[in-house]
PyMOL Python script that loads the backbone (N, CA, C, O; Angstrom):
from pymol import cmd

cmd.read_pdbstr("""\
ATOM      1  N   MET A   1      77.623 115.792 122.048  1.00  0.00           N
ATOM      2  CA  MET A   1      76.567 115.752 121.720  1.00  0.00           C
ATOM      3  C   MET A   1      75.572 114.434 122.360  1.00  0.00           C
ATOM      4  O   MET A   1      75.587 113.311 121.857  1.00  0.00           O
ATOM      5  N   PRO A   2      74.759 114.797 123.504  1.00  0.00           N
ATOM      6  CA  PRO A   2      74.094 113.380 123.840  1.00  0.00           C
ATOM      7  C   PRO A   2      73.242 112.549 123.122  1.00  0.00           C
ATOM      8  O   PRO A   2      73.130 111.349 123.372  1.00  0.00           O
ATOM      9  N   GLU A   3      72.571 113.194 122.145  1.00  0.00           N
ATOM     10  CA  GLU A   3      71.748 112.415 121.283  1.00  0.00           C
ATOM     11  C   GLU A   3      72.258 111.728 120.337  1.00  0.00           C
ATOM     12  O   GLU A   3      71.696 110.658 120.101  1.00  0.00           O
ATOM     13  N   MET A   4      73.308 112.055 119.608  1.00  0.00           N
ATOM     14  CA  MET A   4      73.921 111.439 118.421  1.00  0.00           C
ATOM     15  C   MET A   4      75.617 111.871 118.366  1.00  0.00           C
ATOM     16  O   MET A   4      76.187 112.834 118.878  1.00  0.00           O
ATOM     17  N   ASP A   5      76.099 110.870 117.621  1.00  0.00           N
ATOM     18  CA  ASP A   5      77.782 111.326 117.495  1.00  0.00           C
ATOM     19  C   ASP A   5      77.611 112.323 116.060  1.00  0.00           C
ATOM     20  O   ASP A   5      76.704 112.758 115.351  1.00  0.00           O
ATOM     21  N   GLY A   6      78.912 112.361 116.136  1.00  0.00           N
ATOM     22  CA  GLY A   6      79.326 113.430 114.866  1.00  0.00           C
ATOM     23  C   GLY A   6      79.132 112.990 113.341  1.00  0.00           C
ATOM     24  O   GLY A   6      79.034 113.617 112.286  1.00  0.00           O
ATOM     25  N   LEU A   7      79.119 111.629 113.690  1.00  0.00           N
ATOM     26  CA  LEU A   7      79.010 110.776 112.264  1.00  0.00           C
ATOM     27  C   LEU A   7      77.529 111.144 111.804  1.00  0.00           C
ATOM     28  O   LEU A   7      77.296 111.674 110.718  1.00  0.00           O
ATOM     29  N   GLU A   8      76.532 110.805 112.758  1.00  0.00           N
ATOM     30  CA  GLU A   8      74.997 110.664 112.542  1.00  0.00           C
ATOM     31  C   GLU A   8      74.784 112.077 112.305  1.00  0.00           C
ATOM     32  O   GLU A   8      73.878 112.313 111.505  1.00  0.00           O
ATOM     33  N   LEU A   9      75.676 113.554 113.029  1.00  0.00           N
ATOM     34  CA  LEU A   9      75.048 114.778 112.343  1.00  0.00           C
ATOM     35  C   LEU A   9      75.587 115.059 111.174  1.00  0.00           C
ATOM     36  O   LEU A   9      75.113 115.771 110.288  1.00  0.00           O
ATOM     37  N   LEU A  10      76.893 114.312 111.192  1.00  0.00           N
ATOM     38  CA  LEU A  10      77.126 114.655 108.963  1.00  0.00           C
ATOM     39  C   LEU A  10      76.310 114.015 108.360  1.00  0.00           C
ATOM     40  O   LEU A  10      75.817 114.690 107.457  1.00  0.00           O
ATOM     41  N   ALA A  11      75.822 112.768 108.437  1.00  0.00           N
ATOM     42  CA  ALA A  11      75.039 112.418 107.971  1.00  0.00           C
ATOM     43  C   ALA A  11      73.737 112.936 107.529  1.00  0.00           C
ATOM     44  O   ALA A  11      73.232 112.643 106.446  1.00  0.00           O
ATOM     45  N   ARG A  12      73.062 113.935 108.647  1.00  0.00           N
ATOM     46  CA  ARG A  12      71.923 114.712 108.697  1.00  0.00           C
ATOM     47  C   ARG A  12      71.977 115.883 108.002  1.00  0.00           C
ATOM     48  O   ARG A  12      71.064 116.475 107.425  1.00  0.00           O
ATOM     49  N   ILE A  13      73.534 116.262 108.146  1.00  0.00           N
ATOM     50  CA  ILE A  13      74.009 117.556 107.256  1.00  0.00           C
ATOM     51  C   ILE A  13      74.032 117.351 105.911  1.00  0.00           C
ATOM     52  O   ILE A  13      73.568 118.280 105.250  1.00  0.00           O
ATOM     53  N   ARG A  14      74.447 116.381 105.297  1.00  0.00           N
ATOM     54  CA  ARG A  14      74.498 115.532 104.114  1.00  0.00           C
ATOM     55  C   ARG A  14      73.221 115.421 103.375  1.00  0.00           C
ATOM     56  O   ARG A  14      72.985 115.547 102.173  1.00  0.00           O
ATOM     57  N   GLY A  15      72.437 115.146 104.407  1.00  0.00           N
ATOM     58  CA  GLY A  15      70.750 114.495 103.530  1.00  0.00           C
ATOM     59  C   GLY A  15      70.182 115.262 103.918  1.00  0.00           C
ATOM     60  O   GLY A  15      69.196 114.867 104.541  1.00  0.00           O
ATOM     61  N   ASP A  16      70.390 116.913 103.835  1.00  0.00           N
ATOM     62  CA  ASP A  16      69.181 117.758 104.225  1.00  0.00           C
ATOM     63  C   ASP A  16      69.438 118.591 102.937  1.00  0.00           C
ATOM     64  O   ASP A  16      70.603 118.902 102.688  1.00  0.00           O
ATOM     65  N   LEU A  17      68.224 119.057 101.922  1.00  0.00           N
ATOM     66  CA  LEU A  17      69.082 120.154 100.871  1.00  0.00           C
ATOM     67  C   LEU A  17      69.441 121.152 101.282  1.00  0.00           C
ATOM     68  O   LEU A  17      70.331 121.716 100.646  1.00  0.00           O
ATOM     69  N   ALA A  18      69.006 121.681 102.292  1.00  0.00           N
ATOM     70  CA  ALA A  18      69.138 123.143 103.087  1.00  0.00           C
ATOM     71  C   ALA A  18      70.872 123.280 103.660  1.00  0.00           C
ATOM     72  O   ALA A  18      71.675 124.212 103.631  1.00  0.00           O
ATOM     73  N   THR A  19      70.919 122.410 103.970  1.00  0.00           N
ATOM     74  CA  THR A  19      72.405 121.798 104.521  1.00  0.00           C
ATOM     75  C   THR A  19      73.315 121.510 103.960  1.00  0.00           C
ATOM     76  O   THR A  19      74.412 121.981 104.259  1.00  0.00           O
ATOM     77  N   ARG A  20      73.098 120.413 102.704  1.00  0.00           N
ATOM     78  CA  ARG A  20      74.235 119.813 102.154  1.00  0.00           C
ATOM     79  C   ARG A  20      75.387 120.661 101.503  1.00  0.00           C
ATOM     80  O   ARG A  20      76.540 120.252 101.643  1.00  0.00           O
ATOM     81  N   ASN A  21      75.245 121.349 101.085  1.00  0.00           N
ATOM     82  CA  ASN A  21      76.562 122.438 100.859  1.00  0.00           C
ATOM     83  C   ASN A  21      77.327 123.335 101.595  1.00  0.00           C
ATOM     84  O   ASN A  21      78.053 124.175 101.063  1.00  0.00           O
ATOM     85  N   ILE A  22      77.174 123.173 102.997  1.00  0.00           N
ATOM     86  CA  ILE A  22      77.913 123.727 103.800  1.00  0.00           C
ATOM     87  C   ILE A  22      78.974 123.089 103.991  1.00  0.00           C
ATOM     88  O   ILE A  22      78.868 121.867 104.104  1.00  0.00           O
ATOM     89  N   PRO A  23      80.099 123.610 104.070  1.00  0.00           N
ATOM     90  CA  PRO A  23      81.548 122.815 104.404  1.00  0.00           C
ATOM     91  C   PRO A  23      81.729 122.174 105.604  1.00  0.00           C
ATOM     92  O   PRO A  23      81.514 122.846 106.613  1.00  0.00           O
ATOM     93  N   VAL A  24      82.069 121.052 105.730  1.00  0.00           N
ATOM     94  CA  VAL A  24      82.272 120.149 106.922  1.00  0.00           C
ATOM     95  C   VAL A  24      83.626 119.814 107.225  1.00  0.00           C
ATOM     96  O   VAL A  24      84.181 118.766 106.896  1.00  0.00           O
ATOM     97  N   VAL A  25      84.024 120.559 107.734  1.00  0.00           N
ATOM     98  CA  VAL A  25      85.628 119.817 108.309  1.00  0.00           C
ATOM     99  C   VAL A  25      85.074 118.762 109.711  1.00  0.00           C
ATOM    100  O   VAL A  25      84.377 119.078 110.676  1.00  0.00           O
ATOM    101  N   PHE A  26      85.621 117.594 109.399  1.00  0.00           N
ATOM    102  CA  PHE A  26      84.890 116.817 110.937  1.00  0.00           C
ATOM    103  C   PHE A  26      86.329 116.739 111.586  1.00  0.00           C
ATOM    104  O   PHE A  26      87.356 116.450 110.971  1.00  0.00           O
ATOM    105  N   ILE A  27      86.253 116.984 112.664  1.00  0.00           N
ATOM    106  CA  ILE A  27      87.088 116.824 113.609  1.00  0.00           C
ATOM    107  C   ILE A  27      87.156 115.264 114.687  1.00  0.00           C
ATOM    108  O   ILE A  27      86.201 114.970 115.405  1.00  0.00           O
ATOM    109  N   THR A  28      88.072 114.651 114.639  1.00  0.00           N
ATOM    110  CA  THR A  28      87.786 113.508 115.237  1.00  0.00           C
ATOM    111  C   THR A  28      88.361 113.239 116.401  1.00  0.00           C
ATOM    112  O   THR A  28      89.385 113.913 116.513  1.00  0.00           O
ATOM    113  N   GLY A  29      88.120 112.407 117.523  1.00  0.00           N
ATOM    114  CA  GLY A  29      89.026 111.744 118.707  1.00  0.00           C
ATOM    115  C   GLY A  29      88.351 110.589 118.978  1.00  0.00           C
ATOM    116  O   GLY A  29      88.313 110.056 120.087  1.00  0.00           O
ATOM    117  N   LEU A  30      87.710 110.112 117.790  1.00  0.00           N
ATOM    118  CA  LEU A  30      87.157 108.886 118.305  1.00  0.00           C
ATOM    119  C   LEU A  30      87.925 107.628 117.699  1.00  0.00           C
ATOM    120  O   LEU A  30      88.517 107.457 116.633  1.00  0.00           O
ATOM    121  N   ALA A  31      87.669 106.781 118.851  1.00  0.00           N
ATOM    122  CA  ALA A  31      88.533 105.407 118.762  1.00  0.00           C
ATOM    123  C   ALA A  31      88.203 104.862 117.483  1.00  0.00           C
ATOM    124  O   ALA A  31      87.123 105.183 116.987  1.00  0.00           O
ATOM    125  N   GLY A  32      89.187 103.867 116.702  1.00  0.00           N
ATOM    126  CA  GLY A  32      89.029 103.328 115.544  1.00  0.00           C
ATOM    127  C   GLY A  32      89.637 104.077 114.311  1.00  0.00           C
ATOM    128  O   GLY A  32      89.609 103.781 113.117  1.00  0.00           O
ATOM    129  N   GLY A  33      90.199 105.146 114.971  1.00  0.00           N
ATOM    130  CA  GLY A  33      91.190 106.284 114.065  1.00  0.00           C
ATOM    131  C   GLY A  33      90.678 106.037 112.664  1.00  0.00           C
ATOM    132  O   GLY A  33      89.531 106.415 112.429  1.00  0.00           O
ATOM    133  N   ILE A  34      91.577 105.280 111.416  1.00  0.00           N
ATOM    134  CA  ILE A  34      91.131 105.317 110.294  1.00  0.00           C
ATOM    135  C   ILE A  34      89.802 104.980 109.646  1.00  0.00           C
ATOM    136  O   ILE A  34      89.415 105.424 108.564  1.00  0.00           O
ATOM    137  N   ASP A  35      89.153 104.146 110.434  1.00  0.00           N
ATOM    138  CA  ASP A  35      87.936 103.846 110.241  1.00  0.00           C
ATOM    139  C   ASP A  35      86.940 105.132 110.370  1.00  0.00           C
ATOM    140  O   ASP A  35      86.112 105.384 109.495  1.00  0.00           O
ATOM    141  N   ALA A  36      87.066 105.746 111.287  1.00  0.00           N
ATOM    142  CA  ALA A  36      86.321 106.854 111.752  1.00  0.00           C
ATOM    143  C   ALA A  36      86.288 107.700 110.654  1.00  0.00           C
ATOM    144  O   ALA A  36      85.216 108.076 110.180  1.00  0.00           O
ATOM    145  N   GLN A  37      87.732 108.149 110.053  1.00  0.00           N
ATOM    146  CA  GLN A  37      88.346 108.895 109.137  1.00  0.00           C
ATOM    147  C   GLN A  37      87.481 108.776 108.011  1.00  0.00           C
ATOM    148  O   GLN A  37      86.847 109.707 107.515  1.00  0.00           O
ATOM    149  N   ILE A  38      87.482 106.975 107.432  1.00  0.00           N
ATOM    150  CA  ILE A  38      86.978 106.923 106.004  1.00  0.00           C
ATOM    151  C   ILE A  38      85.357 106.731 106.363  1.00  0.00           C
ATOM    152  O   ILE A  38      84.536 106.459 105.486  1.00  0.00           O
ATOM    153  N   GLN A  39      85.099 106.863 107.400  1.00  0.00           N
ATOM    154  CA  GLN A  39      83.449 106.831 107.425  1.00  0.00           C
ATOM    155  C   GLN A  39      82.995 108.508 107.462  1.00  0.00           C
ATOM    156  O   GLN A  39      81.912 108.691 106.904  1.00  0.00           O
ATOM    157  N   ALA A  40      83.452 109.397 107.860  1.00  0.00           N
ATOM    158  CA  ALA A  40      83.736 110.847 107.830  1.00  0.00           C
ATOM    159  C   ALA A  40      83.548 110.856 106.355  1.00  0.00           C
ATOM    160  O   ALA A  40      82.557 111.302 105.778  1.00  0.00           O
ATOM    161  N   TYR A  41      84.478 110.381 105.862  1.00  0.00           N
ATOM    162  CA  TYR A  41      84.866 111.336 103.870  1.00  0.00           C
ATOM    163  C   TYR A  41      83.408 110.412 103.399  1.00  0.00           C
ATOM    164  O   TYR A  41      82.476 110.771 102.680  1.00  0.00           O
ATOM    165  N   ASP A  42      83.603 109.294 104.008  1.00  0.00           N
ATOM    166  CA  ASP A  42      82.394 108.841 102.699  1.00  0.00           C
ATOM    167  C   ASP A  42      81.009 109.310 103.012  1.00  0.00           C
ATOM    168  O   ASP A  42      80.250 109.392 102.047  1.00  0.00           O
ATOM    169  N   LEU A  43      80.486 109.673 104.345  1.00  0.00           N
ATOM    170  CA  LEU A  43      79.450 110.669 104.214  1.00  0.00           C
ATOM    171  C   LEU A  43      79.590 112.044 104.177  1.00  0.00           C
ATOM    172  O   LEU A  43      78.901 112.808 104.853  1.00  0.00           O
ATOM    173  N   GLY A  44      80.682 112.469 103.216  1.00  0.00           N
ATOM    174  CA  GLY A  44      80.635 113.614 102.882  1.00  0.00           C
ATOM    175  C   GLY A  44      81.409 114.873 103.488  1.00  0.00           C
ATOM    176  O   GLY A  44      81.218 116.060 103.221  1.00  0.00           O
ATOM    177  N   ALA A  45      82.343 114.303 104.383  1.00  0.00           N
ATOM    178  CA  ALA A  45      83.221 115.599 104.852  1.00  0.00           C
ATOM    179  C   ALA A  45      84.373 115.912 103.830  1.00  0.00           C
ATOM    180  O   ALA A  45      85.000 115.186 103.058  1.00  0.00           O
ATOM    181  N   ASP A  46      84.425 117.231 104.100  1.00  0.00           N
ATOM    182  CA  ASP A  46      85.121 118.114 102.952  1.00  0.00           C
ATOM    183  C   ASP A  46      86.889 117.710 103.542  1.00  0.00           C
ATOM    184  O   ASP A  46      87.821 117.746 102.738  1.00  0.00           O
ATOM    185  N   ASP A  47      87.061 117.418 104.729  1.00  0.00           N
ATOM    186  CA  ASP A  47      88.386 117.488 105.578  1.00  0.00           C
ATOM    187  C   ASP A  47      87.756 116.486 106.745  1.00  0.00           C
ATOM    188  O   ASP A  47      86.586 116.451 107.126  1.00  0.00           O
ATOM    189  N   VAL A  48      89.089 115.528 107.285  1.00  0.00           N
ATOM    190  CA  VAL A  48      89.138 115.125 108.367  1.00  0.00           C
ATOM    191  C   VAL A  48      90.187 115.891 109.247  1.00  0.00           C
ATOM    192  O   VAL A  48      91.075 116.355 108.532  1.00  0.00           O
ATOM    193  N   VAL A  49      90.301 116.075 110.134  1.00  0.00           N
ATOM    194  CA  VAL A  49      91.281 116.185 111.161  1.00  0.00           C
ATOM    195  C   VAL A  49      91.458 115.724 112.635  1.00  0.00           C
ATOM    196  O   VAL A  49      90.876 116.411 113.475  1.00  0.00           O
ATOM    197  N   SER A  50      92.174 114.668 113.062  1.00  0.00           N
ATOM    198  CA  SER A  50      91.989 114.134 114.205  1.00  0.00           C
ATOM    199  C   SER A  50      92.888 115.075 115.380  1.00  0.00           C
ATOM    200  O   SER A  50      93.796 115.889 115.212  1.00  0.00           O
ATOM    201  N   LYS A  51      92.073 114.481 116.879  1.00  0.00           N
ATOM    202  CA  LYS A  51      92.970 115.348 117.474  1.00  0.00           C
ATOM    203  C   LYS A  51      93.993 114.587 118.192  1.00  0.00           C
ATOM    204  O   LYS A  51      93.725 113.388 118.262  1.00  0.00           O
ATOM    205  N   PRO A  52      95.037 114.926 118.719  1.00  0.00           N
ATOM    206  CA  PRO A  52      94.839 116.531 119.256  1.00  0.00           C
ATOM    207  C   PRO A  52      94.826 117.275 117.387  1.00  0.00           C
ATOM    208  O   PRO A  52      95.098 116.788 116.289  1.00  0.00           O
ATOM    209  N   VAL A  53      94.394 118.545 117.825  1.00  0.00           N
ATOM    210  CA  VAL A  53      93.923 119.188 116.804  1.00  0.00           C
ATOM    211  C   VAL A  53      95.486 120.438 116.742  1.00  0.00           C
ATOM    212  O   VAL A  53      95.788 121.215 117.648  1.00  0.00           O
ATOM    213  N   HIS A  54      96.190 120.276 115.471  1.00  0.00           N
ATOM    214  CA  HIS A  54      96.860 121.530 115.594  1.00  0.00           C
ATOM    215  C   HIS A  54      96.382 122.382 114.596  1.00  0.00           C
ATOM    216  O   HIS A  54      95.921 122.161 113.476  1.00  0.00           O
ATOM    217  N   GLN A  55      96.706 123.994 115.608  1.00  0.00           N
ATOM    218  CA  GLN A  55      95.757 124.929 114.639  1.00  0.00           C
ATOM    219  C   GLN A  55      96.373 125.559 113.481  1.00  0.00           C
ATOM    220  O   GLN A  55      95.855 126.461 112.822  1.00  0.00           O
ATOM    221  N   LYS A  56      97.463 125.052 113.282  1.00  0.00           N
ATOM    222  CA  LYS A  56      97.532 125.477 111.511  1.00  0.00           C
ATOM    223  C   LYS A  56      97.330 124.808 110.544  1.00  0.00           C
ATOM    224  O   LYS A  56      97.382 125.334 109.432  1.00  0.00           O
ATOM    225  N   LEU A  57      97.006 123.291 110.714  1.00  0.00           N
ATOM    226  CA  LEU A  57      96.651 122.555 110.084  1.00  0.00           C
ATOM    227  C   LEU A  57      95.087 122.536 110.289  1.00  0.00           C
ATOM    228  O   LEU A  57      94.523 121.984 109.344  1.00  0.00           O
ATOM    229  N   LEU A  58      94.394 122.910 111.095  1.00  0.00           N
ATOM    230  CA  LEU A  58      92.799 122.815 111.298  1.00  0.00           C
ATOM    231  C   LEU A  58      92.617 124.267 110.120  1.00  0.00           C
ATOM    232  O   LEU A  58      91.948 124.247 109.087  1.00  0.00           O
ATOM    233  N   LEU A  59      93.406 125.415 110.644  1.00  0.00           N
ATOM    234  CA  LEU A  59      93.041 126.558 109.613  1.00  0.00           C
ATOM    235  C   LEU A  59      93.289 126.683 108.767  1.00  0.00           C
ATOM    236  O   LEU A  59      92.918 127.723 108.222  1.00  0.00           O
ATOM    237  N   SER A  60      94.193 125.613 107.936  1.00  0.00           N
ATOM    238  CA  SER A  60      94.714 125.362 106.538  1.00  0.00           C
ATOM    239  C   SER A  60      93.171 124.642 105.969  1.00  0.00           C
ATOM    240  O   SER A  60      92.516 124.995 104.989  1.00  0.00           O
ATOM    241  N   SER A  61      92.885 123.587 106.900  1.00  0.00           N
ATOM    242  CA  SER A  61      91.850 122.850 106.253  1.00  0.00           C
ATOM    243  C   SER A  61      90.249 123.948 106.202  1.00  0.00           C
ATOM    244  O   SER A  61      89.436 124.380 105.385  1.00  0.00           O
ATOM    245  N   ILE A  62      90.473 123.971 107.318  1.00  0.00           N
ATOM    246  CA  ILE A  62      88.985 125.145 106.899  1.00  0.00           C
ATOM    247  C   ILE A  62      89.210 126.231 105.612  1.00  0.00           C
ATOM    248  O   ILE A  62      88.185 126.578 105.026  1.00  0.00           O
ATOM    249  N   ARG A  63      90.339 126.709 105.209  1.00  0.00           N
ATOM    250  CA  ARG A  63      90.595 127.668 104.601  1.00  0.00           C
ATOM    251  C   ARG A  63      90.362 126.804 102.986  1.00  0.00           C
ATOM    252  O   ARG A  63      90.007 127.439 101.993  1.00  0.00           O
ATOM    253  N   ARG A  64      90.591 125.492 102.951  1.00  0.00           N
ATOM    254  CA  ARG A  64      90.844 124.939 101.790  1.00  0.00           C
ATOM    255  C   ARG A  64      89.313 124.730 101.695  1.00  0.00           C
ATOM    256  O   ARG A  64      88.861 124.862 100.558  1.00  0.00           O
ATOM    257  N   SER A  65      88.275 124.375 102.844  1.00  0.00           N
ATOM    258  CA  SER A  65      87.101 123.805 101.961  1.00  0.00           C
ATOM    259  C   SER A  65      86.168 125.176 101.933  1.00  0.00           C
ATOM    260  O   SER A  65      85.098 125.109 101.328  1.00  0.00           O
ATOM    261  N   LEU A  66      86.477 126.172 102.448  1.00  0.00           N
ATOM    262  CA  LEU A  66      86.000 127.199 102.123  1.00  0.00           C
ATOM    263  C   LEU A  66      86.419 127.754 100.613  1.00  0.00           C
ATOM    264  O   LEU A  66      85.551 128.002  99.775  1.00  0.00           O
ATOM    265  N   TYR A  67      87.865 127.927 100.346  1.00  0.00           N
ATOM    266  CA  TYR A  67      87.641 128.262  99.140  1.00  0.00           C
ATOM    267  C   TYR A  67      87.096 126.929  98.041  1.00  0.00           C
ATOM    268  O   TYR A  67      86.755 127.335  96.930  1.00  0.00           O
ATOM    269  N   ARG A  68      87.008 125.633  98.234  1.00  0.00           N
ATOM    270  CA  ARG A  68      86.295 124.817  97.412  1.00  0.00           C
ATOM    271  C   ARG A  68      84.966 125.085  97.224  1.00  0.00           C
ATOM    272  O   ARG A  68      84.539 124.708  96.133  1.00  0.00           O
ATOM    273  N   ALA A  69      83.869 125.831  98.239  1.00  0.00           N
ATOM    274  CA  ALA A  69      82.803 126.340  98.783  1.00  0.00           C
ATOM    275  C   ALA A  69      82.785 127.640  97.572  1.00  0.00           C
ATOM    276  O   ALA A  69      81.743 128.113  97.119  1.00  0.00           O
ATOM    277  N   HIS A  70      83.837 127.973  97.276  1.00  0.00           N
ATOM    278  CA  HIS A  70      83.591 129.400  96.725  1.00  0.00           C
ATOM    279  C   HIS A  70      83.023 130.461  97.992  1.00  0.00           C
ATOM    280  O   HIS A  70      82.288 131.430  97.800  1.00  0.00           O
ATOM    281  N   LEU A  71      83.526 130.042  99.228  1.00  0.00           N
ATOM    282  CA  LEU A  71      83.219 131.309 100.188  1.00  0.00           C
ATOM    283  C   LEU A  71      84.045 132.323 100.365  1.00  0.00           C
ATOM    284  O   LEU A  71      83.802 133.479 100.713  1.00  0.00           O
ATOM    285  N   LEU A  72      85.180 131.732 100.061  1.00  0.00           N
ATOM    286  CA  LEU A  72      86.198 132.809 100.535  1.00  0.00           C
ATOM    287  C   LEU A  72      87.136 132.595  99.451  1.00  0.00           C
ATOM    288  O   LEU A  72      87.589 131.529  99.033  1.00  0.00           O
ATOM    289  N   ARG A  73      87.384 133.952  99.009  1.00  0.00           N
ATOM    290  CA  ARG A  73      87.862 135.076  97.788  1.00  0.00           C
ATOM    291  C   ARG A  73      89.264 134.672  97.964  1.00  0.00           C
ATOM    292  O   ARG A  73      89.760 134.684  99.091  1.00  0.00           O
ATOM    293  N   SER A  74      89.979 134.294  96.865  1.00  0.00           N
ATOM    294  CA  SER A  74      91.639 134.065  96.991  1.00  0.00           C
ATOM    295  C   SER A  74      91.978 135.714  96.999  1.00  0.00           C
ATOM    296  O   SER A  74      91.422 136.429  96.166  1.00  0.00           O
ATOM    297  N   ASN A  75      92.718 136.164  97.771  1.00  0.00           N
ATOM    298  CA  ASN A  75      93.236 137.669  98.127  1.00  0.00           C
ATOM    299  C   ASN A  75      94.005 137.698  99.605  1.00  0.00           C
ATOM    300  O   ASN A  75      94.464 138.753 100.042  1.00  0.00           O
TER     301      ASN A  75
END
""", "prot")
cmd.dss("prot")
cmd.show_as("cartoon", "prot")
cmd.util.cbc("prot")
cmd.orient("prot")
């Protein structure tokens, strides 16, 4: 994203009433590792996945976030 980084985007999503309840799985490849993950959680990420992304882990994270948001029914 040329005009902002992912953390700024996350802050904007959580700061807007129209988007604050959308589940966000934050994928990071940022240098700083754990500090970037902590900052993402502090800004309201539902989960954080680090690159390189493992497909099964990412899908599990998305499913959990959707269940928590009640957007996906268990069945």
